[in-house]
C-alpha positions as CSV (number, residue, x, y, z in Angstrom):
1,X,150.5,2.8,111.4
2,X,153.2,0.8,109.8
3,X,154.5,-2.6,109.4
4,X,157.7,-4.2,110.9
5,X,160.1,-5.9,108.5
6,X,162.2,-8.6,109.7
7,X,164.4,-8.6,106.7
8,X,165.5,-5.1,107.8
9,X,166.0,-6.1,111.5
10,X,163.5,-3.7,112.6
11,X,163.0,-3.6,116.4
12,X,161.5,-0.1,117.3
13,X,162.3,1.4,120.4
14,X,159.1,2.3,122.5
15,X,160.5,3.1,126.0
16,X,160.3,6.8,126.6
17,X,162.9,6.6,129.6
18,X,165.5,4.9,127.2
19,X,164.9,7.8,124.7
20,X,165.6,10.3,127.4
21,X,168.7,8.6,128.6
22,X,170.1,8.5,124.9
23,X,169.3,12.3,124.4
24,X,170.8,13.0,127.7
25,X,173.9,11.2,126.9
26,X,174.2,12.9,123.6
27,X,174.0,16.4,125.2
28,X,177.2,15.6,127.3
29,X,179.4,16.4,124.2
30,X,178.1,19.5,122.5
31,X,177.5,19.3,118.6
32,X,176.1,21.2,115.9
33,X,175.3,18.7,113.2
34,X,173.5,15.3,114.0
35,X,172.7,12.2,111.9
36,X,170.3,9.6,113.2
37,X,170.6,6.2,111.6
38,X,167.3,4.2,111.2
39,X,164.7,6.4,112.7
40,X,162.0,3.9,112.1
41,X,158.9,4.8,114.0
42,X,160.4,8.0,115.4
43,X,160.6,7.3,118.9
44,X,164.0,8.9,119.3
45,X,163.6,11.3,116.3
46,X,160.7,13.3,118.0
47,X,163.2,14.4,120.9
48,X,166.1,15.0,118.5
49,X,163.8,17.4,116.5
50,X,163.5,19.4,119.5
51,X,167.1,20.0,120.2
52,X,167.9,23.7,119.7
53,X,170.3,25.0,116.9
54,X,171.1,21.6,115.5
55,X,171.3,20.7,111.8
56,X,169.5,17.5,111.9
57,X,169.3,14.7,109.3
58,X,168.2,11.1,109.3
59,X,168.8,8.1,107.2
60,X,166.1,5.6,106.3
61,X,166.1,2.7,104.0
62,X,162.4,1.6,104.4
63,X,160.0,3.7,102.2
64,X,157.1,2.9,104.3
65,X,158.9,4.4,107.2
66,X,160.0,7.6,105.3
67,X,156.3,8.3,104.4
68,X,155.1,7.6,107.8
69,X,157.7,9.9,109.5
70,X,157.0,12.7,107.1
71,X,153.2,12.5,108.0
72,X,153.9,12.2,111.7
73,X,156.7,14.9,111.6
74,X,156.4,17.4,109.0
75,X,159.5,19.1,110.3
76,X,161.5,16.2,108.7
77,X,160.8,17.5,105.3
78,X,164.1,17.5,103.4
79,X,165.8,16.2,106.3
80,X,165.4,12.4,105.6
81,X,168.0,10.6,103.5
82,X,166.0,7.8,101.9
83,X,168.9,5.5,101.2
84,X,170.9,2.5,102.7
85,X,173.4,4.0,105.4
86,X,176.0,1.7,104.2
87,X,176.3,3.3,100.8
88,X,175.4,6.9,101.4
89,X,178.1,9.8,101.1
90,X,179.0,11.8,104.1
91,X,175.9,13.8,105.0
92,X,177.6,16.9,106.2
93,X,180.9,18.5,105.2
94,X,181.8,19.4,108.6
95,X,182.2,17.3,111.8
96,X,179.0,15.7,113.0
97,X,177.5,13.2,115.7
98,X,175.8,10.1,114.9
99,X,173.2,8.4,116.9
100,X,170.7,5.6,116.4
101,X,168.9,2.4,117.4
102,X,171.0,0.5,114.9
103,X,169.6,-2.2,113.0
104,X,171.3,-5.3,114.4
105,X,171.7,-7.1,111.2
106,X,174.2,-4.5,110.1
107,X,175.5,-3.0,113.2
108,X,179.2,-4.1,112.7
109,X,179.1,-2.6,109.2
110,X,177.9,0.6,110.7
111,X,181.0,0.7,112.8
112,X,183.1,0.1,109.8
113,X,181.3,2.9,107.9
114,X,182.3,5.1,111.1
115,X,185.8,4.2,110.8
116,X,185.8,5.4,107.1
117,X,184.4,8.6,108.2
118,X,186.4,9.0,111.4
119,X,187.8,12.4,110.3
120,X,184.4,14.0,110.6
121,X,182.6,11.6,113.1
122,X,182.8,13.4,116.6
123,X,180.8,11.1,118.7
124,X,178.8,8.1,118.3
125,X,176.0,7.0,120.6
126,X,174.3,3.7,119.4
127,X,172.1,0.9,120.6
128,X,173.6,-2.5,119.7
129,X,173.0,-6.0,120.5
130,X,174.7,-6.5,123.8
131,X,177.2,-9.0,122.5
132,X,178.3,-6.5,119.8
133,X,178.5,-3.7,122.5
134,X,180.7,-5.9,124.6
135,X,182.9,-6.9,121.8
136,X,183.6,-3.1,120.8
137,X,184.5,-2.4,124.3
138,X,186.4,-5.6,125.2
139,X,190.1,-5.3,126.2
140,X,192.8,-7.6,125.4
141,X,192.6,-11.0,127.2
142,X,188.9,-11.0,127.0
143,X,187.5,-13.9,124.8
144,X,185.3,-11.5,122.8
145,X,188.2,-9.2,122.0
146,X,188.6,-9.3,118.4
147,X,188.9,-7.3,115.0
148,X,186.1,-4.9,115.9
149,X,187.5,-4.2,119.4
150,X,191.1,-3.3,118.1
151,X,189.9,-1.3,115.0
152,X,187.4,0.9,116.8
153,X,189.6,1.3,119.9
154,X,192.5,2.4,117.8
155,X,190.6,5.6,116.9
156,X,187.9,6.0,119.4
157,X,187.6,5.8,123.2
158,X,184.8,3.5,124.0
159,X,182.3,3.6,127.0
160,X,179.6,1.1,127.8
161,X,176.7,3.3,128.9
162,X,173.8,1.1,130.0
163,X,171.9,-1.9,129.0
164,X,168.2,-2.1,127.7
165,X,165.7,-4.7,128.3
166,X,164.1,-6.5,125.5
167,X,160.6,-5.1,126.5
168,X,161.8,-1.5,125.5
169,X,161.3,-2.6,121.8
170,X,158.5,-3.6,119.6
171,X,158.7,-6.4,118.6
172,X,161.0,-7.4,121.7
173,X,164.3,-8.8,120.2
174,X,165.4,-12.3,121.3
175,X,168.7,-10.7,122.4
176,X,169.7,-8.0,125.2
177,X,170.7,-4.7,124.0
178,X,173.1,-2.1,125.2
179,X,174.0,1.7,124.4
180,X,177.8,2.5,123.9
181,X,179.5,5.8,123.2
182,X,182.5,6.4,120.9
183,X,184.6,9.8,121.2
184,X,187.7,10.3,119.0
185,X,191.1,9.5,120.8
186,X,193.2,12.6,121.6
187,X,196.2,10.4,120.5
188,X,195.9,7.7,117.8
189,X,198.8,5.1,118.2
190,X,201.6,5.6,115.6
191,X,201.3,3.1,112.7
192,X,203.0,2.6,109.4
193,X,199.7,3.2,107.7
194,X,196.0,2.5,108.3
195,X,195.9,0.0,105.6
196,X,198.7,-1.9,107.2
197,X,197.1,-1.9,110.7
198,X,193.7,-3.1,109.3
199,X,195.4,-5.9,107.3
200,X,197.6,-7.0,110.3
201,X,194.6,-7.0,112.9
202,X,192.2,-8.9,110.4
203,X,194.9,-11.4,109.4
204,X,195.9,-12.1,113.1
205,X,192.2,-12.7,114.4
206,X,191.2,-14.7,111.3
207,X,193.2,-17.5,112.8
208,X,193.0,-16.5,116.6
209,X,193.7,-19.8,117.8
210,X,197.2,-19.9,116.4
211,X,200.2,-18.1,117.7
212,X,200.7,-14.7,115.9
213,X,203.8,-16.1,114.2
214,X,201.7,-18.8,112.4
215,X,198.7,-16.6,111.9
216,X,200.5,-13.7,110.1
217,X,203.7,-15.2,108.9
218,X,202.8,-13.9,105.2
219,X,203.0,-10.5,106.2
220,X,206.8,-10.6,107.8
221,X,210.1,-11.7,106.9
222,X,211.6,-14.7,108.9
223,X,213.9,-12.3,110.9
224,X,211.1,-10.1,111.9
225,X,209.2,-13.1,113.3
226,X,211.9,-13.8,115.7
227,X,210.4,-11.1,118.1
228,X,209.0,-12.8,121.2
229,X,205.8,-11.0,120.8
230,X,204.9,-13.3,118.0
231,X,204.7,-16.3,120.5
232,X,201.3,-14.6,121.7
233,X,198.0,-15.0,120.1
234,X,196.1,-12.2,118.7
235,X,193.8,-11.7,121.7
236,X,196.7,-11.1,124.0
237,X,198.1,-8.0,122.1
238,X,197.1,-4.4,123.1
239,X,195.9,-2.0,120.2
240,X,199.4,-0.4,120.7
241,X,201.0,-3.7,120.2
242,X,199.3,-4.1,116.8
243,X,200.2,-0.6,115.8
244,X,203.7,-1.0,116.7
245,X,204.1,-4.4,114.6
246,X,202.9,-2.6,111.5
247,X,206.4,-0.8,111.2
248,X,208.1,-4.3,110.7
249,X,205.6,-5.8,108.1
250,X,206.9,-6.4,104.6
């Protein structure tokens, strides 16, 4: 078999029913190219390989798992990218779908990578630690609404699909899990620039207990800060509020 590496956050999916639900959710949005992140023991991969007329690739950092997967699934020859997902180039030159039981220790970074690739990533269906999944889908006013919520929701519609019990994994994680789906927004909010938007959101939430006026004063002129919206805290602003505020930044 293979060994499990805590350093890589490995908790392998072993529940066939969960695999079927993920594949079913995938097929609700047609696609031609598919990238699986962290195939691990291949529980999901074995089903993805059977999808007809799909250009399939997977990315796996752990050499032992790469060798094991190639032994178990010869069809993966030339389809495995043996690298760190966070540092790879885009695997396809055309739009693609992303799926995975994401390593929990890098799940937020995976989403930031998706945002870098948002022009090409059609759909994401991912297994996350439940707390991270809830953060991604949280709306303004929710205590877990934050940087990840706003940045992802500016460009993607997000859906909380279903939760997964710890016993669906080997070894069982100490946290609950959930599967979410991201699909590109039909209309992205108008903003001065993506860079301005990212800077504003990160600055606002880095001091989330302060009013917006105090948290982001370095980004605005004193005149701009007279707008009553700056009396609020970051967690009270909608995604559209943040986008609108980029236009009055210095």
